[in-house]
DSSP file (Angstrom, degrees, kcal/mol; ACC not computed):
  #  RESIDUE AA STRUCTURE BP1 BP2  ACC     N-H-->O    O-->H-N    N-H-->O    O-->H-N    TCO  KAPPA ALPHA  PHI   PSI    X-CA   Y-CA   Z-CA
    1    1 A X              0   0    0      0, 0.0     2,-0.6     0, 0.0     0, 0.0   0.000 360.0 360.0 360.0 124.8   64.3  -21.7   -9.7
    2    2 A X        -     0   0    0      1,-0.1     3,-0.0     0, 0.0     0, 0.0  -0.847 360.0-176.9-100.6 123.4   62.5  -23.5   -6.9
    3    3 A X        +     0   0    0     -2,-0.6     2,-0.6     1,-0.1    -1,-0.1   0.792  68.8  61.4 -87.9 -30.7   64.7  -25.3   -4.4
    4    4 A X        +     0   0    0      2,-0.0     2,-0.5     0, 0.0    48,-0.3  -0.877  59.4 177.3-105.6 121.3   61.9  -26.8   -2.2
    5    5 A X        -     0   0    0     -2,-0.6     2,-0.5    46,-0.1    46,-0.1  -0.971   2.6-180.0-123.9 116.4   59.5  -29.2   -3.8
    6    6 A X        -     0   0    0     -2,-0.5     2,-0.2     4,-0.0    -2,-0.0  -0.969   6.4-166.0-117.4 125.0   56.8  -30.8   -1.6
    7    7 A X    >>  -     0   0    0     -2,-0.5     4,-1.2     1,-0.1     3,-0.9  -0.577  38.6-101.5 -98.5 169.7   54.3  -33.2   -3.0
    8    8 A X  H 3> S+     0   0    0      1,-0.3     4,-1.6    -2,-0.2     3,-0.3   0.865 121.2  57.6 -59.9 -36.1   51.1  -34.3   -1.2
    9    9 A X  H 3> S+     0   0    0      1,-0.2     4,-2.2     2,-0.2    -1,-0.3   0.775  97.1  62.3 -70.0 -24.1   52.7  -37.6   -0.2
   10   10 A X  H <> S+     0   0    0     -3,-0.9     4,-2.3     2,-0.2    -1,-0.2   0.926 105.1  47.4 -61.5 -43.5   55.6  -35.8    1.6
   11   11 A X  H  X S+     0   0    0     -4,-1.2     4,-2.2    -3,-0.3    -2,-0.2   0.865 110.1  52.3 -66.4 -35.3   53.0  -34.3    3.9
   12   12 A X  H  X S+     0   0    0     -4,-1.6     4,-2.1     2,-0.2    -1,-0.2   0.873 109.2  49.6 -69.1 -35.5   51.4  -37.7    4.4
   13   13 A X  H  X S+     0   0    0     -4,-2.2     4,-2.5     2,-0.2    -2,-0.2   0.889 109.0  52.1 -67.9 -38.7   54.8  -39.1    5.3
   14   14 A X  H  X S+     0   0    0     -4,-2.3     4,-2.5     2,-0.2    -2,-0.2   0.907 108.5  52.4 -60.7 -40.4   55.3  -36.3    7.8
   15   15 A X  H  X S+     0   0    0     -4,-2.2     4,-2.1     2,-0.2    -2,-0.2   0.911 108.9  49.1 -61.4 -42.8   51.9  -37.2    9.2
   16   16 A X  H  X S+     0   0    0     -4,-2.1     4,-2.3     2,-0.2    -2,-0.2   0.919 110.9  49.7 -63.8 -43.2   53.1  -40.9    9.6
   17   17 A X  H  X S+     0   0    0     -4,-2.5     4,-2.4     1,-0.2    -2,-0.2   0.905 110.8  50.3 -61.9 -41.8   56.3  -39.8   11.3
   18   18 A X  H  X S+     0   0    0     -4,-2.5     4,-2.2     2,-0.2    -1,-0.2   0.869 109.0  51.2 -66.0 -35.8   54.3  -37.5   13.7
   19   19 A X  H  X S+     0   0    0     -4,-2.1     4,-2.2     2,-0.2    -2,-0.2   0.905 109.6  50.5 -66.4 -40.1   52.0  -40.4   14.5
   20   20 A X  H  X S+     0   0    0     -4,-2.3     4,-2.2     2,-0.2    -2,-0.2   0.911 109.8  50.4 -62.9 -42.1   55.0  -42.6   15.3
   21   21 A X  H  X S+     0   0    0     -4,-2.4     4,-2.6     1,-0.2    -1,-0.2   0.908 109.6  51.5 -60.5 -41.5   56.4  -39.8   17.5
   22   22 A X  H  < S+     0   0    0     -4,-2.2    -2,-0.2     1,-0.2    -1,-0.2   0.879 109.4  49.8 -63.4 -38.3   53.0  -39.7   19.3
   23   23 A X  H  < S+     0   0    0     -4,-2.2     3,-0.4     1,-0.2    -1,-0.2   0.899 115.7  42.2 -66.8 -40.3   53.1  -43.5   19.8
   24   24 A X  H  < S+     0   0    0     -4,-2.2     2,-0.2     1,-0.3    -2,-0.2   0.824 132.2  21.5 -77.4 -32.0   56.6  -43.3   21.3
   25   25 A X  S  < S-     0   0    0     -4,-2.6    -1,-0.3    -5,-0.2     5,-0.2  -0.651  84.9-153.5-136.5  77.1   56.0  -40.2   23.4
   26   26 A X        +     0   0    0     -3,-0.4    -3,-0.1    -2,-0.2    -4,-0.1  -0.292  44.3 129.3 -61.6 126.1   52.2  -39.8   24.0
   27   27 A X        -     0   0    0     -2,-0.1    -1,-0.2    -5,-0.1    -5,-0.1   0.351  67.8-120.8-149.8  -6.3   51.2  -36.2   24.6
   28   28 A X  S    S+     0   0    0     -6,-0.1     4,-0.4     1,-0.1    -2,-0.1   0.609  94.0  96.1  63.2  14.4   48.3  -35.7   22.2
   29   29 A X  S  > S+     0   0    0      2,-0.1     4,-1.3     3,-0.1     3,-0.3   0.874  81.6  41.6 -94.2 -51.9   50.4  -32.9   20.7
   30   30 A X  H  > S+     0   0    0     -5,-0.2     4,-2.3     1,-0.2     5,-0.2   0.806 107.8  64.7 -67.0 -29.1   52.1  -34.7   17.8
   31   31 A X  H  > S+     0   0    0      1,-0.2     4,-1.9     2,-0.2    -1,-0.2   0.922 104.2  44.3 -59.5 -44.8   48.8  -36.4   16.9
   32   32 A X  H  > S+     0   0    0     -4,-0.4     4,-1.8    -3,-0.3    -1,-0.2   0.798 111.5  53.0 -75.0 -27.3   47.1  -33.2   16.1
   33   33 A X  H  X S+     0   0    0     -4,-1.3     4,-2.4     2,-0.2    -1,-0.2   0.853 107.2  53.7 -70.4 -33.8   50.1  -32.0   14.1
   34   34 A X  H  X S+     0   0    0     -4,-2.3     4,-2.6     2,-0.2    -2,-0.2   0.903 106.9  51.0 -64.3 -41.0   49.8  -35.3   12.2
   35   35 A X  H  X S+     0   0    0     -4,-1.9     4,-2.5     1,-0.2    -2,-0.2   0.920 110.7  49.2 -60.7 -43.1   46.2  -34.5   11.4
   36   36 A X  H  X S+     0   0    0     -4,-1.8     4,-2.2     2,-0.2    -2,-0.2   0.895 110.7  49.7 -64.0 -40.3   47.3  -31.1   10.2
   37   37 A X  H  X S+     0   0    0     -4,-2.4     4,-2.2     2,-0.2    -2,-0.2   0.908 111.4  49.1 -65.4 -41.0   50.0  -32.6    8.0
   38   38 A X  H  X S+     0   0    0     -4,-2.6     4,-2.1     2,-0.2    -2,-0.2   0.917 112.0  48.2 -63.7 -42.6   47.5  -35.1    6.5
   39   39 A X  H  X S+     0   0    0     -4,-2.5     4,-2.4     2,-0.2    -1,-0.2   0.860 109.5  53.0 -66.5 -34.8   45.0  -32.3    5.8
   40   40 A X  H  X S+     0   0    0     -4,-2.2     4,-2.4     2,-0.2    -1,-0.2   0.898 107.7  51.8 -65.2 -39.6   47.8  -30.2    4.2
   41   41 A X  H  X S+     0   0    0     -4,-2.2     4,-2.1     2,-0.2    -2,-0.2   0.895 109.3  49.7 -62.2 -40.5   48.6  -33.2    2.0
   42   42 A X  H  X S+     0   0    0     -4,-2.1     4,-2.2     2,-0.2    -2,-0.2   0.922 110.3  50.4 -63.3 -43.6   44.9  -33.4    1.0
   43   43 A X  H  X S+     0   0    0     -4,-2.4     4,-2.2     1,-0.2    -2,-0.2   0.901 111.7  47.6 -61.3 -40.4   44.9  -29.7    0.2
   44   44 A X  H  < S+     0   0    0     -4,-2.4    -1,-0.2     2,-0.2    -2,-0.2   0.850 109.1  54.1 -70.0 -33.3   48.0  -30.1   -2.0
   45   45 A X  H  < S+     0   0    0     -4,-2.1     3,-0.4     1,-0.2    -2,-0.2   0.899 114.3  41.3 -63.9 -40.4   46.4  -33.1   -3.7
   46   46 A X  H  < S+     0   0    0     -4,-2.2     2,-0.4     1,-0.3    -2,-0.2   0.816 128.6  30.7 -76.9 -30.7   43.4  -31.0   -4.6
   47   47 A X  S >< S+     0   0    0     -4,-2.2     3,-1.6    -5,-0.2    -1,-0.3  -0.711  71.0 175.5-127.4  79.0   45.5  -27.9   -5.5
   48   48 A X  T 3  S+     0   0    0     -3,-0.4    -1,-0.1    -2,-0.4    -4,-0.1   0.642  71.8  64.6 -66.0 -15.6   48.8  -29.3   -6.8
   49   49 A X  T 3   +     0   0    0      2,-0.0    -1,-0.3     0, 0.0     2,-0.1   0.352  69.9 131.6 -89.1   8.7   50.3  -25.9   -7.8
   50   50 A X    <   -     0   0    0     -3,-1.6    -3,-0.0    -6,-0.2     5,-0.0  -0.403  59.7-120.6 -67.1 130.9   50.4  -24.6   -4.2
   51   51 A X     >  -     0   0    0     -2,-0.1     4,-1.7     1,-0.1     3,-0.3  -0.308  20.1-116.1 -67.7 154.6   53.8  -23.0   -3.4
   52   52 A X  H  > S+     0   0    0    -48,-0.3     4,-2.5     1,-0.2     5,-0.2   0.823 113.6  59.8 -64.9 -31.6   55.7  -24.5   -0.5
   53   53 A X  H  > S+     0   0    0      1,-0.2     4,-2.2     2,-0.2    -1,-0.2   0.918 107.5  45.6 -62.0 -42.0   55.5  -21.3    1.6
   54   54 A X  H  > S+     0   0    0     -3,-0.3     4,-2.8     2,-0.2    -1,-0.2   0.838 110.5  54.8 -69.1 -32.8   51.7  -21.6    1.5
   55   55 A X  H  X S+     0   0    0     -4,-1.7     4,-2.7     2,-0.2    -2,-0.2   0.942 110.3  44.6 -64.1 -47.2   51.9  -25.3    2.3
   56   56 A X  H  X S+     0   0    0     -4,-2.5     4,-2.6     2,-0.2    -2,-0.2   0.899 114.2  50.2 -64.6 -40.5   53.9  -24.6    5.4
   57   57 A X  H  X S+     0   0    0     -4,-2.2     4,-2.6    -5,-0.2    -2,-0.2   0.928 111.3  48.3 -63.1 -44.5   51.7  -21.7    6.4
   58   58 A X  H  X S+     0   0    0     -4,-2.8     4,-2.9     1,-0.2     5,-0.2   0.913 111.5  50.4 -61.6 -43.1   48.6  -23.9    6.0
   59   59 A X  H  X S+     0   0    0     -4,-2.7     4,-2.4     2,-0.2    -2,-0.2   0.923 111.2  48.5 -60.1 -44.9   50.2  -26.7    8.0
   60   60 A X  H  X S+     0   0    0     -4,-2.6     4,-2.3     2,-0.2    -2,-0.2   0.927 113.8  45.8 -62.6 -45.6   51.0  -24.2   10.8
   61   61 A X  H  X S+     0   0    0     -4,-2.6     4,-2.6     1,-0.2    -2,-0.2   0.933 114.5  47.4 -64.3 -46.1   47.5  -22.8   10.9
   62   62 A X  H  X S+     0   0    0     -4,-2.9     4,-2.7     2,-0.2     5,-0.2   0.864 110.6  53.2 -65.0 -35.4   45.9  -26.2   10.8
   63   63 A X  H  X S+     0   0    0     -4,-2.4     4,-2.4    -5,-0.2     5,-0.2   0.952 111.8  44.2 -62.6 -49.7   48.2  -27.4   13.6
   64   64 A X  H  X S+     0   0    0     -4,-2.3     4,-2.6     1,-0.2     5,-0.2   0.931 115.6  48.2 -61.9 -45.9   47.3  -24.5   15.8
   65   65 A X  H  X S+     0   0    0     -4,-2.6     4,-2.7     1,-0.2     5,-0.2   0.933 112.6  47.4 -61.8 -46.7   43.6  -24.9   15.1
   66   66 A X  H  X S+     0   0    0     -4,-2.7     4,-2.2     1,-0.2    -1,-0.2   0.892 114.2  47.0 -65.4 -38.5   43.5  -28.6   15.7
   67   67 A X  H  X S+     0   0    0     -4,-2.4     4,-2.6    -5,-0.2    -1,-0.2   0.922 114.3  46.8 -68.1 -43.7   45.5  -28.3   19.0
   68   68 A X  H  X S+     0   0    0     -4,-2.6     4,-2.5    -5,-0.2    -2,-0.2   0.915 112.8  49.4 -64.8 -42.7   43.2  -25.5   20.2
   69   69 A X  H  X S+     0   0    0     -4,-2.7     4,-2.6    -5,-0.2    -1,-0.2   0.917 112.4  48.3 -63.0 -42.7   40.1  -27.4   19.2
   70   70 A X  H  X S+     0   0    0     -4,-2.2     4,-3.1    -5,-0.2     5,-0.2   0.937 111.5  49.1 -63.0 -46.1   41.3  -30.5   21.0
   71   71 A X  H  X S+     0   0    0     -4,-2.6     4,-2.3     1,-0.2    -2,-0.2   0.912 113.2  47.7 -60.1 -42.3   42.2  -28.6   24.2
   72   72 A X  H  X S+     0   0    0     -4,-2.5     4,-1.5     2,-0.2    -1,-0.2   0.934 114.2  46.1 -63.9 -46.3   38.8  -26.9   24.2
   73   73 A X  H  X S+     0   0    0     -4,-2.6     4,-2.0     1,-0.2    -2,-0.2   0.918 113.2  49.6 -61.8 -44.2   37.0  -30.2   23.6
   74   74 A X  H  < S+     0   0    0     -4,-3.1    -1,-0.2     1,-0.2    -2,-0.2   0.867 107.6  53.4 -66.6 -36.9   39.0  -32.0   26.3
   75   75 A X  H  < S+     0   0    0     -4,-2.3     3,-0.3    -5,-0.2    -1,-0.2   0.841 114.9  41.9 -67.8 -30.3   38.5  -29.3   28.9
   76   76 A X  H  < S+     0   0    0     -4,-1.5     2,-0.2     1,-0.2    -2,-0.2   0.764 126.8  32.3 -83.3 -27.0   34.7  -29.6   28.3
   77   77 A X  S  < S-     0   0    0     -4,-2.0    -1,-0.2    -5,-0.2    -2,-0.1  -0.619  79.3-172.2-131.3  71.6   34.7  -33.5   28.1
   78   78 A X        -     0   0    0     -3,-0.3     2,-0.4    -2,-0.2    -3,-0.1  -0.264  36.9 -95.8 -66.2 155.0   37.4  -34.9   30.4
   79   79 A X        -     0   0    0      1,-0.1     2,-0.2    -5,-0.0    -1,-0.1  -0.556  39.4-131.0 -72.8 125.1   38.2  -38.6   30.2
   80   80 A X        -     0   0    0     -2,-0.4     2,-0.3    -3,-0.1    -1,-0.1  -0.546  28.3-174.5 -77.7 141.9   36.3  -40.4   33.0
   81   81 A X        -     0   0    0     -2,-0.2     3,-0.4     1,-0.1     0, 0.0  -0.974  33.9-138.9-137.1 150.9   38.3  -42.8   35.0
   82   82 A X  S    S+     0   0    0     -2,-0.3     2,-0.2     1,-0.2    -1,-0.1   0.564 105.6  45.3 -83.9  -7.6   37.4  -45.3   37.8
   83   83 A X    >   +     0   0    0      1,-0.1     3,-1.6     2,-0.0    -1,-0.2  -0.582  63.9 161.5-130.4  69.2   40.6  -44.3   39.7
   84   84 A X  T 3  S+     0   0    0     -3,-0.4     3,-0.2     1,-0.3    -1,-0.1   0.744  78.9  45.8 -66.1 -21.9   40.6  -40.4   39.6
   85   85 A X  T >  S+     0   0    0      1,-0.2     3,-1.5     2,-0.1    -1,-0.3   0.166  76.3 119.4-103.1  17.9   43.0  -40.2   42.6
   86   86 A X  T <  S+     0   0    0     -3,-1.6    -1,-0.2     1,-0.3    -2,-0.1   0.881  84.7  29.2 -53.5 -48.3   45.4  -42.8   41.3
   87   87 A X  T 3  S+     0   0    0     -3,-0.2     2,-0.4    -4,-0.2    -1,-0.3   0.216 107.5  76.6-100.9  14.8   48.5  -40.6   41.1
   88   88 A X    <>  +     0   0    0     -3,-1.5     4,-0.9     1,-0.2     3,-0.4  -0.685  58.0 172.0-121.9  75.6   47.4  -38.2   43.9
   89   89 A X  H >> S+     0   0    0     -2,-0.4     3,-0.8     1,-0.2     4,-0.6   0.855  71.4  53.6 -58.8 -43.8   48.3  -40.3   46.9
   90   90 A X  H >> S+     0   0    0      1,-0.3     3,-1.3     2,-0.2     4,-0.6   0.885 104.8  55.3 -60.8 -39.4   47.7  -37.7   49.6
   91   91 A X  H 34 S+     0   0    0     -3,-0.4     3,-0.4     1,-0.3    -1,-0.3   0.736  96.2  67.1 -67.3 -21.6   44.2  -36.9   48.3
   92   92 A X  H << S+     0   0    0     -4,-0.9    -1,-0.3    -3,-0.8    -2,-0.2   0.780 101.3  48.8 -67.0 -25.3   43.3  -40.6   48.6
   93   93 A X  H X< S+     0   0    0     -3,-1.3     3,-2.2    -4,-0.6    40,-0.3   0.614  79.9 118.3 -91.1 -14.3   43.6  -40.3   52.4
   94   94 A X  T 3< S+     0   0    0     -4,-0.6    40,-0.2    -3,-0.4     3,-0.1  -0.294  76.4  28.5 -58.0 133.0   41.5  -37.2   52.9
   95   95 A X  T 3  S+     0   0    0     38,-3.8    -1,-0.3     1,-0.4     2,-0.1   0.186  90.0 127.5 100.9 -15.7   38.5  -38.0   55.1
   96   96 A X    <   -     0   0    0     -3,-2.2    37,-2.6    37,-0.2     2,-0.5  -0.447  52.9-138.7 -76.1 148.5   40.1  -40.8   57.0
   97   97 A X  E     +A  132   0A   0     35,-0.2     2,-0.3    -2,-0.1    35,-0.2  -0.928  28.3 175.2-107.3 129.2   40.1  -40.8   60.8
   98   98 A X  E     -A  131   0A   0     33,-2.7    33,-2.9    -2,-0.5     2,-0.5  -0.898  30.4-120.6-132.0 159.9   43.4  -41.8   62.5
   99   99 A X  E     -A  130   0A   0     -2,-0.3    13,-0.3    31,-0.2    31,-0.2  -0.883  36.0-115.5-101.6 129.7   44.8  -42.0   66.0
  100  100 A X        -     0   0    0     29,-2.5    28,-2.3    -2,-0.5    11,-0.1  -0.427  26.8-177.1 -68.6 132.6   47.9  -39.9   66.7
  101  101 A X  S    S+     0   0    0      9,-0.3     2,-0.3     1,-0.2    -1,-0.2   0.559  80.2  37.6 -98.4 -16.5   51.0  -41.8   67.6
  102  102 A X  S    S-     0   0    0      8,-0.5    -1,-0.2    24,-0.1     8,-0.1  -0.985  94.0-109.0-132.9 144.2   52.9  -38.5   68.1
  103  103 A X        -     0   0    0     -2,-0.3     2,-0.7    -3,-0.1     7,-0.3  -0.333  24.6-121.8 -70.7 151.8   51.5  -35.3   69.6
  104  104 A X  B     -F  125   0B   0     21,-2.4    21,-1.3     5,-0.1     2,-0.4  -0.879  37.0-176.2 -93.0 117.9   50.8  -32.2   67.5
  105  105 A X  B >   -B  108   0A   0      3,-2.2     3,-1.8    -2,-0.7    17,-0.0  -0.958  63.4  -2.4-121.9 133.6   52.9  -29.4   69.1
  106  106 A X  T 3  S-     0   0    0     -2,-0.4    -1,-0.2     1,-0.3     3,-0.1   0.828 130.7 -58.4  54.8  34.4   52.9  -25.8   67.9
  107  107 A X  T 3  S+     0   0    0      1,-0.2    15,-1.6    -3,-0.2     2,-0.4   0.436 120.8  90.7  82.5  -0.5   50.4  -26.7   65.2
  108  108 A X  E <   +BC 105 121A   0     -3,-1.8    -3,-2.2    13,-0.2     2,-0.3  -0.964  40.6 130.2-132.6 147.5   52.7  -29.3   63.6
  109  109 A X  E     - C   0 120A   0     11,-2.0    11,-2.4    -2,-0.4     2,-0.3  -0.891  42.5 -99.8-165.1-164.7   53.2  -33.0   64.0
  110  110 A X  E     - C   0 119A   0     -7,-0.3    -8,-0.5    -2,-0.3     2,-0.3  -0.978  23.4-169.4-136.6 148.8   53.5  -36.3   62.1
  111  111 A X  E     - C   0 118A   0      7,-2.6     7,-3.0    -2,-0.3     2,-0.6  -0.955  21.0-130.0-133.4 155.7   51.1  -39.2   61.6
  112  112 A X  E     - C   0 117A   0     -2,-0.3     2,-0.5   -13,-0.3     5,-0.2  -0.937  24.1-176.8-107.0 119.9   51.5  -42.7   60.2
  113  113 A X  E >   - C   0 116A   0      3,-2.8     3,-2.4    -2,-0.6     2,-0.4  -0.973  63.5 -47.8-119.3 117.7   49.0  -43.5   57.5
  114  114 A X  T 3  S-     0   0    0     -2,-0.5    -2,-0.0     1,-0.3     0, 0.0  -0.443 125.2 -21.0  55.3-113.8   49.3  -47.1   56.2
  115  115 A X  T 3  S+     0   0    0     -2,-0.4     2,-0.3    -3,-0.0    -1,-0.3   0.259 123.6  80.0-108.2  12.8   53.0  -47.5   55.6
  116  116 A X  E <   -C  113   0A   0     -3,-2.4    -3,-2.8     2,-0.0     2,-0.5  -0.888  67.0-135.6-124.3 150.9   54.0  -43.8   55.3
  117  117 A X  E     -C  112   0A   0     -2,-0.3     2,-0.3    -5,-0.2    -5,-0.2  -0.897  27.5-172.2-102.7 132.4   54.7  -41.0   57.7
  118  118 A X  E     -C  111   0A   0     -7,-3.0    -7,-2.6    -2,-0.5     2,-0.2  -0.919  23.9-118.4-125.2 147.6   53.1  -37.6   56.8
  119  119 A X  E     -Cd 110 140A   0     20,-0.9    22,-2.6    -2,-0.3     2,-0.3  -0.585  34.0-164.1 -77.8 147.8   53.4  -34.1   58.3
  120  120 A X  E     -Cd 109 141A   0    -11,-2.4   -11,-2.0    20,-0.2     2,-0.4  -0.958  13.2-157.9-133.3 153.9   50.3  -32.7   59.7
  121  121 A X  E     +Cd 108 142A   0     20,-2.5    22,-2.5    -2,-0.3     2,-0.3  -0.995  41.7  95.6-128.2 137.6   49.1  -29.2   60.7
  122  122 A X  S    S-     0   0    0    -15,-1.6    22,-0.1    -2,-0.4     3,-0.1  -0.981  71.1 -25.6 172.1-169.9   46.3  -28.6   63.1
  123  123 A X  S    S-     0   0    0     20,-0.4     2,-0.1    -2,-0.3   -19,-0.1  -0.315  72.7 -97.0 -62.4 145.0   45.4  -27.8   66.7
  124  124 A X        +     0   0    0    -21,-0.1     2,-0.3   -15,-0.0   -19,-0.2  -0.439  58.5 159.6 -61.8 134.8   47.8  -28.9   69.4
  125  125 A X  B     -F  104   0B   0    -21,-1.3   -21,-2.4    -2,-0.1     3,-0.1  -0.986  34.6-108.0-157.5 154.9   46.7  -32.3   70.8
  126  126 A X    >   -     0   0    0     -2,-0.3     3,-1.4   -23,-0.2   -26,-0.2  -0.200  48.4 -73.7 -82.3 172.6   48.3  -35.2   72.7
  127  127 A X  T 3  S+     0   0    0      1,-0.2   -26,-0.2   -26,-0.1    -1,-0.2  -0.347 117.1  34.9 -60.0 143.1   49.1  -38.7   71.6
  128  128 A X  T 3  S+     0   0    0    -28,-2.3    -1,-0.2     1,-0.3     2,-0.2   0.341  82.0 136.7  92.0  -5.9   46.0  -40.9   71.2
  129  129 A X    <   -     0   0    0     -3,-1.4   -29,-2.5   -30,-0.1     2,-0.5  -0.525  54.4-127.2 -74.4 138.5   43.8  -38.2   69.9
  130  130 A X  E     +A   99   0A   0     16,-0.4    16,-2.7   -31,-0.2     2,-0.3  -0.761  34.0 179.8 -86.8 129.0   41.6  -39.1   67.0
  131  131 A X  E     -AE  98 145A   0    -33,-2.9   -33,-2.7    -2,-0.5     2,-0.5  -0.925  22.8-134.8-128.4 154.2   41.9  -36.7   64.1
  132  132 A X  E     -AE  97 144A   0     12,-2.9    12,-1.8    -2,-0.3     2,-0.9  -0.914  19.3-129.1-108.2 133.2   40.3  -36.4   60.7
  133  133 A X  E     + E   0 143A   0    -37,-2.6   -38,-3.8    -2,-0.5    10,-0.2  -0.724  33.7 173.0 -79.5 109.1   42.4  -35.7   57.6
  134  134 A X  E     -     0   0A   0      8,-2.4     2,-0.3    -2,-0.9    -1,-0.2   0.776  56.6 -14.1 -96.0 -28.4   40.5  -32.8   56.1
  135  135 A X  E     - E   0 142A   0      7,-1.3     7,-2.6   -42,-0.0     2,-0.4  -0.977  55.3-132.1-162.2 170.6   42.8  -31.7   53.2
  136  136 A X  E     - E   0 141A   0     -2,-0.3     2,-0.5     5,-0.2     5,-0.2  -0.999   7.1-166.8-135.3 135.2   46.3  -32.0   51.9
  137  137 A X  E >  S- E   0 140A   0      3,-2.9     3,-1.8    -2,-0.4     2,-0.8  -0.931  72.7 -52.5-122.8 104.7   48.6  -29.2   50.7
  138  138 A X  T 3  S-     0   0    0     -2,-0.5   -48,-0.2     1,-0.2    -2,-0.0  -0.563 124.7 -21.6  61.2-103.3   51.5  -30.8   48.8
  139  139 A X  T 3  S+     0   0    0     -2,-0.8   -20,-0.9    -3,-0.1     2,-0.5   0.141 119.1  94.2-120.8  19.5   52.6  -33.3   51.4
  140  140 A X  E <   -dE 119 137A   0     -3,-1.8    -3,-2.9   -22,-0.1     2,-0.3  -0.957  62.3-146.9-117.3 122.8   51.2  -31.8   54.5
  141  141 A X  E     -dE 120 136A   0    -22,-2.6   -20,-2.5    -2,-0.5     2,-0.5  -0.640   6.2-142.4 -84.5 142.2   47.8  -32.8   55.9
  142  142 A X  E     -dE 121 135A   0     -7,-2.6    -8,-2.4    -2,-0.3    -7,-1.3  -0.915  28.8-169.4 -98.4 131.8   45.5  -30.4   57.6
  143  143 A X  E     - E   0 133A   0    -22,-2.5   -20,-0.4    -2,-0.5     2,-0.4  -0.848  17.0-158.4-123.6 156.3   43.7  -32.2   60.4
  144  144 A X  E     - E   0 132A   0    -12,-1.8   -12,-2.9    -2,-0.3     2,-0.2  -0.988  30.6-107.1-132.0 147.0   40.8  -31.5   62.8
  145  145 A X  E     - E   0 131A   0     -2,-0.4     2,-0.5   -14,-0.2   -14,-0.2  -0.480  25.3-142.8 -74.0 136.6   40.2  -33.1   66.1
  146  146 A X              0   0    0    -16,-2.7   -16,-0.4    -2,-0.2    -1,-0.0  -0.879 360.0 360.0 -97.9 126.8   37.3  -35.6   66.3
  147  147 A X              0   0    0     -2,-0.5    -1,-0.1   -18,-0.1   -16,-0.1   0.502 360.0 360.0 -80.3 360.0   35.4  -35.3   69.6
């Protein structure tokens, strides 16, 4: 007696649910599982006598394969954007030259960049010195003195 009966359309409905999940919480994870569910439904359509255990196994294997293939493809072909530093605010300021409003003492100080105050690390120098923001580590800029 078989308790679990899955038809091909069940897998297609699972695929639709996974696509809806992907739309509501985009992560590109559920999308590839949806592809695997759809492909499992096609396999079951072509081979209707497949036991449910093999269907679930096929779905699991196809899910892993599709996710790994996508990750590999994406790492080789990242999405190009016209604003690559959009969500990395500190990196947007690297390269700017600013005048110190507070002295750098014992290698640490603060600078005002646009409307924000940032911590800085660099050579000790007095107020009014021009420094270049050379890098950022979390929320601390490394600066060098401009002669």
